[in-house]
C-alpha positions in Angstrom: 10.4 -19.5 -4.9 7.4 -17.2 -4.3 8.3 -13.7 -3.7 6.5 -13.6 -0.3 8.3 -16.6 1.0 11.6 -14.6 1.1 10.2 -11.6 2.7 10.7 -12.8 6.3 14.4 -13.5 5.7 14.7 -10.1 3.9 13.1 -8.4 6.8 15.3 -10.1 9.2 18.3 -8.9 7.4 17.1 -5.4 7.2 16.7 -5.5 11.0 20.1 -7.0 11.3 21.7 -4.4 9.1 20.1 -1.4 10.9 21.0 -3.0 14.3 24.8 -2.9 13.3 24.5 0.5 11.9 22.9 1.6 15.3 25.7 0.0 17.2 28.4 1.6 15.2 26.6 4.9 15.5 26.5 4.4 19.2 30.1 3.6 19.4 30.9 6.8 17.5 28.8 9.0 19.9 30.4 7.3 22.8 33.9 8.2 21.4 32.9 11.8 20.9 31.2 12.3 24.2 34.4 10.8 26.0 36.3 13.7 24.5 38.8 11.3 23.1 38.2 11.5 19.3 40.3 9.2 17.4 40.1 10.1 13.6 41.0 6.9 12.3 38.5 4.9 14.3 35.8 7.6 13.6 36.3 7.0 9.9 36.1 3.3 10.2 33.0 3.5 12.2 31.4 6.1 9.6 32.3 3.6 6.9 30.9 0.7 8.7 27.7 2.7 9.2 27.6 3.6 5.6 28.1 0.0 4.5 25.3 -1.2 6.9 22.8 1.4 5.6 23.6 0.4 1.9 22.9 -3.2 2.9 19.7 -2.1 4.5 18.8 -0.2 1.5 19.3 -3.3 -0.8 16.9 -5.4 1.6 14.3 -2.6 1.3 14.5 -2.7 -2.4 13.8 -6.6 -2.3 10.9 -6.1 0.0 9.5 -3.5 -2.4 9.6 -6.1 -5.2 7.8 -8.5 -2.8 5.2 -5.9 -2.2 4.7 -5.4 -5.9 4.4 -9.2 -6.4 1.7 -9.4 -3.6 -0.2 -6.4 -5.0 -0.3 -7.9 -8.5 -1.4 -11.2 -7.3 -4.2 -9.7 -5.3 -5.2 -7.6 -8.4 -5.2 -10.8 -10.6 -7.3 -12.6 -8.0 -9.8 -9.8 -8.1 -10.3 -10.0 -11.9 -13.8 -11.5 -13.2 -13.2 -14.9 -14.9 -14.1 -13.3 -18.4 -11.4 -10.6 -18.0 -8.8 -13.1 -16.8 -9.5 -15.5 -19.7 -9.3 -12.6 -22.1 -6.1 -11.4 -20.7 -4.6 -15.0 -20.9 -5.9 -15.8 -24.5 -5.6 -12.6 -26.4 -2.3 -12.2 -28.2 -0.4 -9.1 -27.3 -1.6 -8.9 -23.6 1.1 -8.5 -21.1 
């Protein structure tokens, strides 16, 4: 699969993770504003927020990889034919 083919689903997963994190944060805020703190519920909400932010970070890492692949492909496309041929045929070139 090409890297850029997966970017839309990764972006959607990022949005979903951040959306859940926001909902959990709003629930925590509502609980505090109501003046009825529940330490156990607050702990669960904070943990859920942390989990969603970790999931979002994973998706960001994947999207960074996609950006790297796209940038590399663009750089290769811009190479003159002679340079590209040399890079492909000379031993020891990455």
